[in-house]
C-alpha positions, 0 to 999 in steps of 0.5 A: 792472293799473295803468299804470306811468306817472303824469300829469306824470311825466318819463321818458327814452325811446327812440323806436322808430317813428312812429305814424300821426298823427305821434307817436313810439312808445316803451316804458316797462317794456313799456308803450306811450307815444306821444310828440309831437315824438319821432322814430325813433332819438331818445332824449328826455326827455318829460313824460306828458300823458295816461294810459290803460289800455293806453297813455300820451301824452307830450310830448318836452321835450328831445332828449337824442340825435338819431336819423338821421332828424332834420333842422334845421327852417328855420322859427323858429316850429317846433315851437311853431306848429301849422301844421307837424308834421314840419319836423324829419323828413327828407322821405324819411322823411315820405313813407315814413311816409305810404305805410305809413299807406295800406298799413296802413289798407287791410290793417287796416281794409279787410281786404286782405292785399296792397293794390294800392298804387303808390309814393307820389308825392312833392311837387314842385317844392318841399316848402315854400311850396306852399299857395294858401290860408292862414287866420290868426287874430287874438288880443289881446296887450299890443302890439296884435293878433297875427296868425298860426296857433294854437299846437300843441295849443291853440285859445286861443293864437295865434303871431304869425307873421313868416314862414310856410314854407307860403305865398309871399312875397306871402302873408307880405307880405299877412299882415304888412301887415294886422297892421300896419294893425290895430295902426296903426288900434288895432283890438282882436283878438277874445278867445275867452275873453270874446267881446270885441274885433273882428278874428277871421280873415284868409284869403288865397287865391292863384292860383299859376299866375296871380299873383292874390290874394284877401283876406278879413277876418272880424270881429265885428259892426259896421263899426269900420274904415275900408274905404277905408284897408284897401283902400289897404293891400292894393292896394299888392300888385299881386297882390291882385285881390279884397278881401272882408269877412265878419262872424261873430256866433257864438262858433264859429271859422268862416270859411265865411261870406257875404262883402261884396265891398269892392273888385275882382273877386268872384273870382280865377282859377287855372289847372290842367291847361290850364283856368282856374278862378274861385275865390270866398272860400268855394269849395273847391279843393285847396290845393296847386296844383301837386300838384292837377294831378298828382292830377287826372291820376291821376284821369283815368288811373283813369277810363279814359274813351273819350268815351262815358261818363256821369261823375258827379263827387260832392263836385265843389267848383268842378268842377276834376276833372269839368271836367278829365274832360269833354273825354274823356267824353260828359257830366259831372254834378257835385254839391256841397253848397256853393252858392257852389262850384256857382256857381263850377263853372258859371262855370268850365264857361262860362269854358272853353267846356265844354258837356257838364258840369252841376252841382247843389247838394245833399247827395250822399246825398240827391240821387243818386236825382234825379241818376239820373233826370236823367242815367241810370246812370253809367259812372264815378263820381268821389268826392272826399269830406271827411275823414269819407269817404262818409256812410252814405246816400251810400255805400249809394246809390252801391253800389246804383246800381252804376257799373262803375267808381269813382274815389275821391280820398281825403284820409283813408286810414282812411275810404277803407279803411272805404268800400272794405271796404263796397263790396267786401263788400256791393256787389261792388267790387274795389280795383284800384289805390291811388296815395298822393300827398303834397300836404301836406309836413310834415303827417301828411295824405296823399291817395290816388287809388283805382280800384275796379271792380265784378266782380259 
């Protein structure tokens, strides 16, 4: 049976609910249409952008009448900018949606009829200005380089940002100063279309509890700017302690690159839970400092340490979780694929005078057997994997090793649910608790701290 809608057709639709990922759910003659920028209770005019056998996708071009959950978005760049998805959705509805997303994933994918789900922990103290890291893109324009975030749904268009509501006044000031510098110096932005131009990205990292900032400029090959003047522009901000330059000689839009220190310290510091952490340009750290403290407190509570346990911290980043557990553990052993992050973790252990933690660089799925020989069997394993979840080999080795307790810190409910299902059905683990945490207001993303124990 053919779909009752066509590409580019304009429809008037009533939005019934939100689908996971943030699109509104509507029906046209019983046929499901997922509507970007449609919120529950809205009546919208929408243009069909994709037609599949069982559903269609559309973009709301006009809100004919607003639903009760729609609020005024404060940012002048919303919704054109792709940095936020839900500024016009009441925050209470945002966290309700995220809580439901975790529940649905554990039920539908994890196969748990009644998941042991705790109420979601909302973001505090502010649902704006919370990010400690921002990555901006340069793009060419008739007036010189623009510097900002990609247009929603587009990789080839960049919005010239004046004020971003996710970063701080300092972060906004640094970005705008660098754009002014680029235009003053007549430096062309890199073009994805033909590979011409020079300026590619700007990364700004902040220690929110220390008041320190790190700046990294990414360019195409060649030293085409005066380093001294670039440093002078940035040193007008007293928060800037570290300035770096990296070169990307490939078409791919990447920023995780070897960097040259132009000025200042090689790293900045952040403070979490009474510990200090050094953060280098490419090291991984949770991007919401204040909620990261809450996240790690939940992980400590789930680990239930008594001081006698051997703890594995897999996908350890710069050691934030493992070092926060060290005072209550016998030993902590961390693994992370990024050598730069491992170097930070080792520095951080020394910085905090923690002597019972060790960190190693390697792919988790490939080196856990070596770790087992070094440390002996773990009593508690903490995992904080990327969005793809535990890779097949890592999951299999983890299940085979059979630690009594696993604390799973997840940034993706669907991969969490899939991994929980395998650990449950194949390795005898039961999910005892899952606590959603809203680290990223105005986006569809949600973190979850899950506790699993082996029962057989």
